[in-house]
Structure formats: C-alpha cells, structure tokens
C-alpha positions as CSV (number, residue, x, y, z in Angstrom):
1,M,-131.8,207.4,141.1
2,A,-135.1,209.2,140.9
3,E,-138.2,207.9,142.7
4,H,-140.2,205.4,140.7
5,S,-143.9,205.8,140.2
6,H,-146.7,203.3,139.9
7,C,-149.3,203.7,137.2
8,L,-151.4,206.8,137.7
9,D,-155.2,206.7,137.9
10,E,-156.6,208.2,134.7
11,N,-159.6,209.8,136.3
12,A,-157.4,211.5,139.0
13,V,-155.2,212.9,136.2
14,L,-158.2,214.1,134.2
15,E,-159.6,215.9,137.2
16,A,-156.3,217.7,137.8
17,L,-156.1,219.3,134.3
18,S,-157.5,222.8,135.0
19,A,-154.3,224.4,133.7
20,W,-155.3,223.9,130.1
21,P,-158.8,225.1,128.8
22,E,-158.4,222.7,125.9
23,T,-158.8,219.7,128.2
24,D,-162.3,220.5,129.5
25,C,-164.8,217.7,129.0
26,M,-162.2,215.3,127.5
27,A,-161.9,211.5,127.8
28,I,-158.5,210.1,128.9
29,R,-156.6,206.9,128.2
30,L,-153.1,205.8,129.2
31,L,-150.9,205.3,126.2
32,N,-147.6,204.5,127.7
33,H,-145.8,204.2,131.1
34,S,-142.1,204.0,130.9
35,E,-140.0,206.9,132.3
36,N,-143.2,209.1,132.4
37,H,-146.9,208.6,131.9
38,T,-148.3,209.5,128.5
39,F,-152.1,209.9,128.1
40,L,-154.3,210.5,125.1
41,L,-157.0,213.1,125.7
42,T,-160.0,213.1,123.3
43,A,-162.9,215.5,123.0
44,A,-166.4,214.3,121.9
45,D,-166.2,216.7,118.9
46,G,-162.8,215.4,117.7
47,P,-159.8,217.4,119.0
48,R,-157.1,215.3,120.6
49,F,-154.0,215.9,122.7
50,T,-151.3,213.9,124.4
51,L,-150.3,214.7,128.0
52,R,-147.0,213.8,129.5
53,V,-146.9,213.5,133.2
54,H,-143.4,213.4,134.5
55,R,-142.0,210.9,137.0
56,P,-141.1,212.7,140.1
57,G,-137.4,213.3,140.7
58,Y,-136.1,212.5,137.2
59,Q,-136.2,216.0,135.5
60,S,-136.2,219.4,137.2
61,A,-138.4,222.3,136.1
62,A,-135.3,223.9,134.6
63,S,-134.4,220.8,132.7
64,I,-137.9,220.3,131.2
65,N,-138.0,224.0,130.2
66,S,-134.6,223.5,128.5
67,E,-136.0,220.5,126.6
68,L,-138.9,222.6,125.5
69,A,-136.6,225.5,124.5
70,W,-134.6,223.2,122.2
71,L,-137.8,221.7,120.8
72,A,-139.1,225.3,120.0
73,A,-135.8,226.2,118.4
74,L,-135.8,223.1,116.2
75,G,-139.4,223.8,115.2
76,A,-138.5,227.4,114.2
77,S,-135.3,226.5,112.3
78,T,-135.9,223.1,110.7
79,D,-138.7,221.2,109.0
80,L,-138.5,218.3,111.4
81,P,-141.9,216.7,112.1
82,L,-142.0,217.2,115.9
83,A,-144.7,217.4,118.6
84,R,-145.8,220.9,119.5
85,P,-146.4,221.7,123.2
86,V,-149.5,223.7,124.2
87,A,-149.3,226.5,126.7
88,G,-151.6,226.6,129.7
89,R,-153.9,229.4,130.9
90,D,-150.9,231.2,132.3
91,G,-149.0,231.1,129.0
92,Q,-146.4,228.6,130.3
93,L,-145.7,225.3,128.6
94,L,-144.6,223.5,131.8
95,Q,-147.4,223.0,134.3
96,T,-147.7,221.4,137.7
97,I,-150.8,219.2,138.4
98,N,-152.0,218.1,141.8
99,L,-153.0,214.5,142.2
100,G,-154.6,214.3,145.6
101,E,-152.5,212.5,148.1
102,Q,-149.6,212.1,145.7
103,A,-146.9,214.7,145.3
104,P,-147.6,217.3,142.6
105,R,-146.3,216.3,139.1
106,F,-144.8,218.3,136.3
107,A,-146.9,217.9,133.1
108,V,-146.7,219.1,129.5
109,L,-149.6,219.0,126.9
110,F,-148.8,218.4,123.3
111,E,-150.8,218.6,120.1
112,F,-151.8,215.1,118.9
113,I,-149.8,213.5,116.1
114,A,-151.4,210.7,114.2
115,G,-149.5,207.5,113.6
116,T,-148.4,204.1,115.1
117,E,-145.2,202.8,116.4
118,P,-143.2,200.8,113.8
119,T,-142.1,197.3,114.7
120,L,-139.5,194.9,113.4
121,A,-142.2,193.4,111.2
122,D,-142.4,196.6,109.2
123,D,-140.1,197.7,106.4
124,L,-137.7,199.6,108.6
125,E,-135.0,200.5,106.0
126,P,-136.7,203.6,104.6
127,I,-137.7,204.6,108.2
128,F,-134.1,204.4,109.4
129,E,-133.0,206.4,106.4
130,R,-135.3,209.1,107.4
131,L,-134.2,208.7,111.0
132,G,-130.6,209.3,110.0
133,E,-131.7,212.4,108.2
134,F,-133.6,213.6,111.3
135,A,-130.5,212.9,113.5
136,A,-128.1,214.8,111.2
137,T,-130.5,217.7,111.0
138,M,-130.7,217.9,114.8
139,H,-127.0,217.5,115.3
140,R,-126.2,220.2,112.7
141,H,-128.7,222.5,114.5
142,A,-127.3,221.7,117.9
143,A,-123.7,222.5,116.8
144,M,-124.8,226.0,115.7
145,W,-127.5,226.8,118.3
146,Q,-126.8,229.1,121.2
147,P,-128.9,227.7,124.2
148,P,-130.6,230.3,126.4
149,Q,-129.2,231.3,129.7
150,G,-129.9,228.7,132.4
151,F,-130.1,225.9,129.9
152,E,-129.5,222.5,131.5
153,R,-129.8,218.9,130.3
154,Q,-128.3,215.7,131.6
155,L,-124.8,214.5,130.5
156,W,-124.8,211.0,128.9
157,S,-121.1,210.3,129.6
158,A,-119.6,206.8,130.0
159,G,-119.6,207.3,133.7
160,K,-123.2,208.5,133.9
161,I,-124.3,205.4,132.1
162,L,-121.9,202.7,133.5
163,D,-121.3,203.8,137.1
164,A,-123.2,202.0,139.8
165,D,-125.1,205.3,140.5
166,G,-125.8,205.9,136.8
167,L,-128.7,207.9,135.5
168,W,-130.7,204.7,134.7
169,G,-129.4,202.6,137.5
170,D,-126.7,199.9,138.0
171,W,-126.3,197.3,135.2
172,R,-124.5,195.0,137.7
173,I,-127.8,194.2,139.6
174,A,-130.1,194.0,136.6
175,P,-132.2,190.8,136.1
176,G,-130.1,188.0,134.6
177,V,-126.7,189.4,135.5
178,D,-125.2,186.5,137.3
179,E,-121.6,186.0,138.2
180,S,-120.6,184.7,134.7
181,A,-122.4,187.6,133.0
182,R,-120.9,190.1,135.3
183,R,-117.4,188.9,134.5
184,V,-117.9,189.5,130.8
185,L,-119.7,192.8,131.3
186,N,-117.1,194.1,133.7
187,R,-114.5,193.6,131.0
188,L,-116.8,195.3,128.5
189,D,-117.3,198.2,130.9
190,T,-113.6,198.8,131.1
191,V,-113.1,198.6,127.3
192,L,-116.0,201.0,126.7
193,R,-114.6,203.6,129.1
194,T,-111.1,203.3,127.5
195,E,-112.4,203.6,123.9
196,L,-114.7,206.5,124.7
197,D,-111.9,208.3,126.5
198,E,-109.7,207.9,123.5
199,Y,-112.5,208.9,121.1
200,D,-112.8,212.2,122.9
201,S,-115.7,214.6,123.2
202,G,-114.8,217.5,120.9
203,P,-117.6,219.7,119.6
204,E,-117.6,217.9,116.2
205,R,-118.6,214.6,117.8
206,F,-120.2,215.5,121.1
207,G,-123.2,217.8,121.7
208,L,-126.9,218.0,122.3
209,I,-128.8,215.0,121.0
210,H,-132.2,213.4,121.3
211,A,-130.7,210.3,123.0
212,D,-133.8,208.1,122.7
213,M,-134.7,207.9,118.9
214,R,-136.0,204.4,119.3
215,L,-139.0,202.8,117.5
216,G,-141.2,203.6,120.5
217,N,-140.6,207.3,119.9
218,L,-141.6,207.3,116.2
219,L,-145.1,207.7,114.8
220,V,-145.6,206.5,111.3
221,D,-148.8,207.5,109.4
222,G,-148.5,206.5,105.8
223,A,-145.4,208.2,104.3
224,A,-145.3,210.6,107.3
225,I,-142.8,209.9,110.1
226,S,-142.8,212.0,113.3
227,L,-140.3,212.1,116.1
228,I,-141.6,212.5,119.7
229,D,-140.4,212.5,123.3
230,F,-137.3,214.6,123.9
231,D,-137.4,213.9,127.6
232,D,-134.0,212.2,127.6
233,C,-132.3,214.7,125.3
234,G,-128.9,215.7,126.6
235,F,-125.2,216.0,125.9
236,C,-123.6,213.0,124.4
237,W,-121.7,211.7,121.4
238,F,-123.7,212.3,118.2
239,A,-123.2,208.7,117.2
240,Y,-125.2,207.6,120.2
241,D,-128.4,208.6,118.5
242,F,-128.0,205.6,116.1
243,A,-127.5,203.3,119.1
244,A,-130.6,204.6,120.7
245,A,-132.5,204.0,117.4
246,I,-132.0,200.3,117.6
247,S,-132.7,200.1,121.3
248,F,-133.9,196.6,122.5
249,H,-133.2,195.2,119.0
250,E,-129.4,195.2,118.9
251,T,-129.2,191.4,118.5
252,D,-131.6,191.3,115.6
253,A,-130.2,190.2,112.2
254,S,-131.4,193.5,110.6
255,A,-129.1,195.7,112.7
256,P,-126.4,196.0,110.1
257,M,-128.9,196.9,107.4
258,L,-130.5,199.5,109.6
259,K,-127.1,201.0,110.4
260,A,-126.4,201.3,106.6
261,A,-129.8,202.9,106.0
262,W,-129.3,205.3,108.9
263,L,-126.0,206.4,107.4
264,R,-127.5,206.9,104.0
265,G,-129.9,209.4,105.5
266,Y,-127.3,211.0,107.8
267,L,-124.3,211.6,105.6
268,P,-125.8,213.8,102.9
269,V,-126.9,216.2,105.6
270,R,-123.9,216.1,108.0
271,P,-120.6,214.4,107.2
272,L,-118.9,211.9,109.6
273,A,-115.3,211.0,109.8
274,A,-114.3,207.3,109.7
275,A,-113.6,207.4,113.4
276,D,-117.2,208.6,114.0
277,I,-118.7,205.8,111.9
278,A,-116.4,203.2,113.7
279,A,-117.6,204.6,117.1
280,M,-121.2,203.7,116.3
281,D,-120.5,200.1,117.3
282,T,-119.1,201.3,120.6
283,M,-122.2,203.4,121.2
284,V,-124.4,200.4,120.5
285,L,-122.8,198.5,123.4
286,L,-122.9,201.6,125.6
287,R,-126.6,202.0,125.0
288,R,-127.2,198.3,125.5
289,M,-125.6,198.6,129.0
290,A,-127.8,201.7,129.7
291,L,-130.9,199.6,128.7
292,L,-129.8,196.7,130.9
293,A,-129.6,199.1,133.9
294,W,-132.9,200.7,132.9
295,I,-134.7,197.3,132.8
296,G,-133.4,196.6,136.3
297,S,-134.5,200.0,137.7
298,H,-137.8,200.1,135.9
299,A,-139.0,196.5,136.4
300,E,-142.5,197.7,137.2
301,T,-143.1,199.0,133.6
302,A,-144.6,197.1,130.8
303,L,-141.6,198.1,128.5
304,A,-139.1,196.6,130.9
305,Q,-141.1,193.5,131.4
306,T,-141.5,193.0,127.6
307,H,-137.7,192.9,127.1
308,M,-136.5,191.6,130.4
309,S,-136.3,187.9,129.6
310,G,-133.0,187.1,127.9
311,F,-131.9,190.7,127.8
312,A,-128.8,190.1,130.0
313,E,-127.9,187.0,128.0
314,G,-128.2,188.9,124.7
315,T,-126.0,191.7,126.1
316,V,-123.4,189.1,127.0
317,R,-123.4,187.7,123.5
318,L,-123.0,191.2,122.0
319,A,-120.2,191.9,124.5
320,R,-118.3,188.7,123.7
321,A,-118.5,189.5,120.0
322,F,-117.4,193.1,120.6
323,L,-114.4,192.1,122.7
324,D,-113.4,189.2,120.4
325,D,-113.4,191.7,117.5
326,R,-110.8,193.7,119.5
327,G,-108.8,190.7,120.6
328,V,-109.6,191.4,124.2
329,A,-109.5,188.5,126.6
330,I,-112.3,188.2,129.1
331,E,-110.5,186.2,131.8
C-alpha cells in the first residue's frame, strides 16, 4: 500500500505554487482530502482553479501523465464535460511542488468547473441517465483509442481488489469485519473470483475506464453535469463503472432505479450483451469490497469516517442476498 498522508497545510501549499503563473496572489481553501488533496484557488479579481496534490506513493509520474493523456484524448474526440488541466511555466501538465520538510509532491492544476456534488436527496434519475451516457462514450472511445507509448495505468482485477495486499488495502481487517462478517465475506470473495474468471476479460467487456464515477466526482450546475477526477482510471470491466457510480450507496432503496436509469443512458451509445448487464450486480459487490478495504486503509479521511459506521454490516447484508440469489451456502 502507498504511504498515507495527513491533511496538508494550505499556506504551505500556496507558497509552493511557483510552477504556475496563474496562481500568483491567490487565496487557497481545501475542498477535499480522500486519496489526494484538492484545493480551490481563487484570485481577488475572479479567476479560479482547482489544484490536485497527489498522495505520495499512490501514482507514479508515468501513471499520472498517462491519465492526463487519456483526458486530453477524450477532450479532443468527445464532447464530454471534463476538467481541463493547466500547464505550468515549463509547458508540462504534471508538476512537482516542494512542501518544506515533507517529501515533494506531484501536483496538477485544473481549470475551475462550477457546480456542487449531488446527494441522495436530489433527483438522481436524470443524473444517472447522463452518467450512463458518459460511461458509454468513454468506453467506446477507450475501445478504439491507441494509447501512446509508455502508457501505464493500474489494473483493477479481482485479485488487485480482493487480495490482502490489494490496491486499496485488505478488506479482512477493515472496521467492523469481525469473525462472523469475515466468514460471510470470505465466501463472497471466493464466488466473486469464480464469477469474474468465468465472465472473462475480452476487449468487448474489459478496458480503460474511469473507475470512480461516484457522486463525489460529479459537479452539477443547473442542467450541466461535469465529470472530474480520473485519478483512479485504469483497466477493468466496463460494467464496473456503474458499480463505482453508486459507491457508498449500494444498500439504498434507489439502487435498482439508478441502475435502470444508467442503462437507459448507456445502451443507445454502446450496446451491452445480457451477460454484461447481469455482471453489473457482481461488479457492485466487487466495488463494495474495494470500498470496505479503502475505509480501513484511509480511516484518517473525512470520507472514510462519514461512511465507516455500519459499512461492514451493510456489506454483509448485500453479500448474503447476493449469495442467496445464487443458492450458495455460507457455512
């Protein structure tokens, strides 16, 4: 696992931003701290930017540059509403900032996008229909796009998510995973691996995806919906993008309605076979296990603390229903 970081000092970050002339004389405010730190930069005369400061050890320079290459390709070939990165004085999008006694950090500056994060209290059906359209557009692009030489992004395979040394940690030691929960989730772990091995990873169902299209990575401004934060993009099953969309809300009663809305947006852009649609339920459980591990390995973040209470218990309920539906005994 990568090294975890405590919350960065806003003033220290602001003083380190000489790489971008646009950031001179700006005020800074922390917007979010989950995998990375995201700051809002505001000038007295109005211009605003968002700054992503990467957690050390999670993404390499090559991996971040690969993310930015796909983002640029999507911006050039589609009409998706995406954040646009801003080059530094040296013409490079990826910069390194020095924060005093701390290790240097990778950072990327983005043009500001207006909007707020939607919540379960909002009318999410039209939002998820758009989100399905976004996902299908990206998947269609990824299937045809030839990445540049040296392109590298993480692999979101069953093992990379479920193994004890998984990308987001070990679900087995997450908060709330007691012996009883572990027995159920161990059975789920086995079934997920088996189903995903049978589902296969051919190019029609496995490729480059956003991998984190959750509500927290959407900005809604009236009728406009924008998608941000490609930091977790990588190679996975295309159906996983729906599972990521309902992250932290898999147990909510609206989940079936949101799935139907997502498919209404997706299918006119990119067809799915019956097996692909059936696999969406498997992906929801795979993602839930990833989130369970993430909460345990990122317990210092506000996002993890918000969802920590009862998350393991909810995961067990989902797992029992999933296994019962398949006639799988837990004992």
